[in-house]
BALOBA-1460 file (C-alpha; in Angstrom, 3 decimals):
// residues 100
<rec num="1" residu="x" x="0.000" y="0.000" z="0.000"/>
<rec num="2" residu="x" x="2.850" y="2.408" z="0.829"/>
<rec num="3" residu="x" x="4.448" y="1.622" z="-2.490"/>
<rec num="4" residu="x" x="1.246" y="2.667" z="-4.336"/>
<rec num="5" residu="x" x="1.079" y="5.907" z="-2.344"/>
<rec num="6" residu="x" x="4.722" y="6.656" z="-3.123"/>
<rec num="7" residu="x" x="4.177" y="6.057" z="-6.841"/>
<rec num="8" residu="x" x="1.114" y="8.307" z="-6.791"/>
<rec num="9" residu="x" x="3.112" y="11.057" z="-5.072"/>
<rec num="10" residu="x" x="5.945" y="10.775" z="-7.598"/>
<rec num="11" residu="x" x="3.483" y="10.937" z="-10.493"/>
<rec num="12" residu="x" x="1.776" y="14.002" z="-9.010"/>
<rec num="13" residu="x" x="5.094" y="15.773" z="-8.509"/>
<rec num="14" residu="x" x="6.202" y="14.972" z="-12.038"/>
<rec num="15" residu="x" x="2.931" y="16.353" z="-13.395"/>
<rec num="16" residu="x" x="3.449" y="19.541" z="-11.405"/>
<rec num="17" residu="x" x="6.952" y="19.955" z="-12.766"/>
<rec num="18" residu="x" x="5.670" y="19.512" z="-16.293"/>
<rec num="19" residu="x" x="2.990" y="22.156" z="-15.744"/>
<rec num="20" residu="x" x="5.575" y="24.540" z="-14.321"/>
<rec num="21" residu="x" x="7.822" y="23.987" z="-17.310"/>
<rec num="22" residu="x" x="4.936" y="24.634" z="-19.692"/>
<rec num="23" residu="x" x="4.112" y="27.904" z="-17.892"/>
<rec num="24" residu="x" x="7.732" y="28.987" z="-18.089"/>
<rec num="25" residu="x" x="7.846" y="28.093" z="-21.767"/>
<rec num="26" residu="x" x="4.730" y="30.175" z="-22.414"/>
<rec num="27" residu="x" x="6.290" y="33.150" z="-20.601"/>
<rec num="28" residu="x" x="9.439" y="32.823" z="-22.709"/>
<rec num="29" residu="x" x="7.379" y="32.964" z="-25.909"/>
<rec num="30" residu="x" x="5.951" y="36.263" z="-24.681"/>
<rec num="31" residu="x" x="9.345" y="37.922" z="-24.220"/>
<rec num="32" residu="x" x="11.145" y="39.424" z="-27.182"/>
<rec num="33" residu="x" x="14.209" y="41.614" z="-27.466"/>
<rec num="34" residu="x" x="15.030" y="43.936" z="-30.319"/>
<rec num="35" residu="x" x="18.423" y="44.677" z="-31.889"/>
<rec num="36" residu="x" x="19.255" y="47.143" z="-29.090"/>
<rec num="37" residu="x" x="18.669" y="44.475" z="-26.435"/>
<rec num="38" residu="x" x="15.462" y="46.045" z="-25.081"/>
<rec num="39" residu="x" x="12.864" y="43.498" z="-23.967"/>
<rec num="40" residu="x" x="9.183" y="43.690" z="-24.838"/>
<rec num="41" residu="x" x="6.161" y="41.639" z="-23.864"/>
<rec num="42" residu="x" x="4.767" y="39.917" z="-26.923"/>
<rec num="43" residu="x" x="0.997" y="39.753" z="-27.380"/>
<rec num="44" residu="x" x="-1.015" y="36.627" z="-28.244"/>
<rec num="45" residu="x" x="-3.158" y="37.380" z="-31.299"/>
<rec num="46" residu="x" x="-5.972" y="35.159" z="-30.070"/>
<rec num="47" residu="x" x="-6.081" y="36.337" z="-26.457"/>
<rec num="48" residu="x" x="-4.626" y="39.846" z="-26.358"/>
<rec num="49" residu="x" x="-6.993" y="42.643" z="-25.387"/>
<rec num="50" residu="x" x="-7.689" y="45.642" z="-27.602"/>
<rec num="51" residu="x" x="-5.448" y="47.754" z="-25.390"/>
<rec num="52" residu="x" x="-2.571" y="45.230" z="-25.424"/>
<rec num="53" residu="x" x="-2.718" y="45.012" z="-29.217"/>
<rec num="54" residu="x" x="-2.962" y="48.793" z="-29.677"/>
<rec num="55" residu="x" x="0.085" y="49.224" z="-27.413"/>
<rec num="56" residu="x" x="2.235" y="47.236" z="-29.856"/>
<rec num="57" residu="x" x="4.565" y="49.712" z="-31.599"/>
<rec num="58" residu="x" x="3.156" y="50.260" z="-35.084"/>
<rec num="59" residu="x" x="-0.444" y="49.181" z="-34.369"/>
<rec num="60" residu="x" x="-3.401" y="51.526" z="-33.922"/>
<rec num="61" residu="x" x="-6.693" y="50.957" z="-32.135"/>
<rec num="62" residu="x" x="-8.308" y="50.397" z="-35.534"/>
<rec num="63" residu="x" x="-5.703" y="47.701" z="-36.275"/>
<rec num="64" residu="x" x="-6.427" y="46.088" z="-32.904"/>
<rec num="65" residu="x" x="-10.148" y="46.068" z="-33.684"/>
<rec num="66" residu="x" x="-9.527" y="44.357" z="-37.054"/>
<rec num="67" residu="x" x="-7.234" y="41.796" z="-35.448"/>
<rec num="68" residu="x" x="-9.881" y="40.932" z="-32.853"/>
<rec num="69" residu="x" x="-12.643" y="40.792" z="-35.494"/>
<rec num="70" residu="x" x="-10.732" y="38.201" z="-37.556"/>
<rec num="71" residu="x" x="-9.847" y="35.781" z="-34.732"/>
<rec num="72" residu="x" x="-8.844" y="32.982" z="-34.414"/>
<rec num="73" residu="x" x="-5.365" y="32.811" z="-35.926"/>
<rec num="74" residu="x" x="-3.296" y="29.677" z="-36.435"/>
<rec num="75" residu="x" x="-0.076" y="31.639" z="-36.948"/>
<rec num="76" residu="x" x="1.010" y="35.266" z="-36.891"/>
<rec num="77" residu="x" x="1.124" y="35.100" z="-40.681"/>
<rec num="78" residu="x" x="-2.667" y="34.801" z="-40.526"/>
<rec num="79" residu="x" x="-2.702" y="38.603" z="-40.316"/>
<rec num="80" residu="x" x="-1.558" y="38.643" z="-43.953"/>
<rec num="81" residu="x" x="-3.597" y="35.646" z="-45.068"/>
<rec num="82" residu="x" x="-6.791" y="37.285" z="-43.773"/>
<rec num="83" residu="x" x="-5.816" y="40.723" z="-45.156"/>
<rec num="84" residu="x" x="-5.930" y="42.255" z="-41.679"/>
<rec num="85" residu="x" x="-2.627" y="44.145" z="-42.064"/>
<rec num="86" residu="x" x="-0.603" y="45.318" z="-45.035"/>
<rec num="87" residu="x" x="2.721" y="43.596" z="-45.712"/>
<rec num="88" residu="x" x="4.587" y="46.729" z="-44.569"/>
<rec num="89" residu="x" x="2.720" y="46.959" z="-41.258"/>
<rec num="90" residu="x" x="3.023" y="43.202" z="-40.730"/>
<rec num="91" residu="x" x="6.803" y="43.411" z="-41.169"/>
<rec num="92" residu="x" x="6.856" y="46.176" z="-38.528"/>
<rec num="93" residu="x" x="4.881" y="44.318" z="-35.873"/>
<rec num="94" residu="x" x="5.333" y="40.572" z="-36.390"/>
<rec num="95" residu="x" x="8.090" y="40.202" z="-33.792"/>
<rec num="96" residu="x" x="5.808" y="41.672" z="-31.115"/>
<rec num="97" residu="x" x="3.079" y="39.074" z="-31.697"/>
<rec num="98" residu="x" x="2.661" y="35.339" z="-31.261"/>
<rec num="99" residu="x" x="0.007" y="32.625" z="-31.401"/>
<rec num="100" residu="x" x="-0.171" y="30.172" z="-28.523"/>
């Protein structure tokens, strides 16, 4: 009986470590640094709020509204595929965005 309890405990701890690692991985996807070494928080296209999207350098509130209206996205490139942003604007902002 003690052996079963020990195995259950080990399995639970391993599951917790996996969840922690996944959370850390998600946080890492959100961080981005530019050529000057400054760090920015990246925004998930499918979950970012209007304000978070509009705060991305190069995006306006109107852009944020269009992004939200065309959700969901499979990749960041979906902004081009769905004609949400021009190629020029996409090139400006793509490093600030991600899809989880």
